Each structure stands twice: as structure tokens, then as C-alpha cells.
C-alpha positions as CSV (number, residue, x, y, z in Angstrom):
1,M,113.1,156.9,-27.2
2,T,115.5,154.1,-27.9
3,Y,115.0,151.5,-30.5
4,S,114.3,148.8,-27.9
5,K,111.6,150.9,-26.3
6,I,109.9,151.5,-29.6
7,C,110.0,147.7,-30.4
8,A,108.6,146.9,-27.0
9,S,105.8,149.4,-27.4
10,A,105.0,148.1,-30.9
11,L,104.9,144.5,-29.6
12,A,102.6,145.5,-26.8
13,V,100.2,147.2,-29.2
14,M,100.2,144.2,-31.5
15,L,99.6,141.8,-28.6
16,A,96.7,143.9,-27.3
17,L,95.1,144.1,-30.7
18,G,95.5,140.3,-31.2
19,A,93.9,139.6,-27.8
20,A,91.0,141.9,-28.7
21,A,90.5,140.0,-32.0
22,C,90.5,136.6,-30.2
23,D,87.9,137.8,-27.7
24,K,85.3,138.2,-30.4
25,T,86.3,134.9,-32.0
26,I,86.0,133.0,-28.8
27,R,82.6,134.6,-28.0
28,G,81.4,133.6,-31.4
29,A,82.5,130.0,-31.0
30,G,80.8,129.9,-27.6
31,Q,77.6,131.2,-29.1
32,D,77.7,128.7,-31.9
33,I,78.2,125.8,-29.5
34,K,75.3,127.1,-27.4
35,D,73.1,127.3,-30.4
36,S,74.0,123.8,-31.5
37,G,73.2,122.5,-28.1
38,Q,69.8,124.2,-28.2
39,A,69.1,122.7,-31.7
40,V,69.9,119.2,-30.5
41,K,67.8,119.7,-27.4
42,S,64.8,120.9,-29.5
43,A,65.2,118.0,-32.0
44,T,65.0,115.4,-29.2
45,R,61.7,116.7,-28.0
């Protein structure tokens, strides 16, 4: 393999791992927002 193919492959792997890490973070933030909304809703009752 050439150097450019190795670099492209390494970049693709890093981007895939970064996207996988962001998925969990975004889900966690969404869950936190949902929980906060439920707490506010419960407090107003």
C-alpha cells in the first residue's frame, strides 16, 4: 500500500471512532434534557 492509502485509511478509522464516541454523548445529552423536562413538569403539579 502507498503512504497516501495508509493515511486515508487511518483517517477513516479515526473519523469512524470519533463519530461513534459522539453518538453516546449526544444520546446522553438528550436523556439529560428529557429528564430535566420531566422534573420541571413534576414540580409544576
